[in-house]
C-alpha positions as CSV (number, residue, x, y, z in Angstrom):
1,M,96.4,94.7,72.0
2,S,98.3,96.1,75.0
3,L,99.3,93.7,77.7
4,T,97.4,95.9,80.2
5,D,94.2,95.3,78.2
6,K,94.6,91.5,78.5
7,V,93.7,89.3,81.4
8,C,95.6,86.3,82.8
9,T,94.2,83.0,81.7
10,A,94.3,79.9,83.9
11,C,97.3,77.8,83.2
12,Q,96.6,74.1,83.7
13,G,100.1,73.0,83.2
14,G,101.2,70.8,80.3
15,V,102.2,73.9,78.4
16,E,105.9,74.5,77.6
17,P,107.3,77.6,79.2
18,M,108.3,80.5,77.0
19,D,111.8,80.3,75.5
20,E,114.3,83.1,76.2
21,A,113.9,84.7,72.8
22,A,110.1,85.1,73.3
23,A,110.7,86.3,76.8
24,Q,113.1,89.0,75.5
25,R,110.4,90.2,73.0
26,Y,107.8,90.5,75.8
27,L,110.4,92.1,78.1
28,A,110.5,95.0,75.7
29,E,106.9,95.7,76.7
30,V,107.5,95.9,80.5
31,P,110.2,98.5,81.2
32,G,112.2,98.0,84.4
33,W,111.8,94.2,84.5
34,E,114.7,91.8,83.9
35,L,115.0,88.1,83.1
36,T,116.5,86.1,86.0
37,H,117.1,82.4,86.8
38,A,118.4,81.5,83.3
39,G,115.5,83.2,81.6
40,T,112.7,81.4,83.5
41,R,111.6,84.3,85.7
42,I,111.2,88.1,85.6
43,E,111.9,90.5,88.4
44,R,111.6,94.2,89.2
45,H,112.9,96.2,92.1
46,F,110.7,99.3,93.0
47,K,112.3,101.9,95.2
48,T,110.2,104.0,97.6
49,G,111.0,106.7,100.1
50,D,109.8,104.9,103.1
51,F,108.3,101.7,104.5
52,A,104.7,102.9,104.5
53,T,104.8,103.7,100.7
54,A,106.4,100.3,100.1
55,L,103.7,98.6,102.1
56,G,101.0,100.4,100.3
57,F,102.4,99.4,96.9
58,T,102.7,95.8,98.1
59,Q,99.0,95.9,98.9
60,T,98.3,97.3,95.4
61,V,100.4,94.5,93.8
62,G,98.5,92.0,95.9
63,E,95.1,93.3,94.8
64,L,96.2,93.1,91.1
65,A,97.4,89.6,91.7
66,E,94.0,88.6,93.1
67,Q,92.2,90.2,90.3
68,E,94.3,88.3,87.7
69,D,94.5,85.1,89.8
70,H,98.2,85.1,89.2
71,H,100.4,85.5,92.2
72,P,104.0,86.8,92.4
73,Q,106.7,86.4,94.9
74,I,106.9,89.8,96.8
75,T,109.7,90.9,99.0
76,L,109.0,94.0,101.1
77,G,111.5,96.1,103.0
78,W,112.2,99.7,104.1
79,G,112.1,101.7,100.9
80,F,111.6,98.9,98.4
81,V,109.4,96.2,96.9
82,Q,110.8,93.5,94.9
83,V,108.4,91.5,92.7
84,E,109.3,88.2,91.0
85,L,107.0,86.5,88.4
86,Y,106.9,83.1,86.8
87,T,104.3,80.5,86.3
88,H,104.8,77.7,88.9
89,K,102.8,75.1,87.0
90,I,105.1,75.2,84.0
91,G,108.3,76.1,85.9
92,G,108.9,79.1,83.7
93,L,107.5,82.1,81.9
94,H,104.0,82.4,80.3
95,E,102.3,85.4,78.8
96,N,100.4,85.8,82.1
97,D,103.6,86.9,83.8
98,F,104.1,89.7,81.4
99,I,100.4,90.7,81.6
100,L,100.7,91.1,85.4
101,A,104.1,92.8,85.1
102,A,102.5,95.4,82.7
103,K,99.7,96.0,85.1
104,I,102.1,96.4,88.0
105,N,104.1,98.9,86.0
106,Q,100.9,100.8,85.3
107,A,100.0,100.9,89.0
108,W,103.5,102.1,89.8
109,D,103.4,104.8,87.2
110,Q,100.0,106.0,88.6
111,A,101.4,106.0,92.2
112,Q,104.3,108.1,91.1
113,R,102.1,111.0,89.9
């Protein structure tokens, strides 16, 4: 099943974060994302041509985050949106982070058409 076909599941904590080897396997499914913070977070930098486009994409990411009930750190500036994902309750990566990353990639690809 594709990551974009999955939905984020509520993480109650008490689960071990994904190890770096597992994160690397998931990373192959979300082009453009990279591991950061010693393999405990993923991040992607999206370039746009102006502030309005960046703002619109930020809104799209926010809507996806609300739908999935999984909320990223978003940095918005002129010509870019930077998105960072990790699961706060476990202090690292969970499948949910990659599900949302895949859905963000899908939205980005659609916006570029």
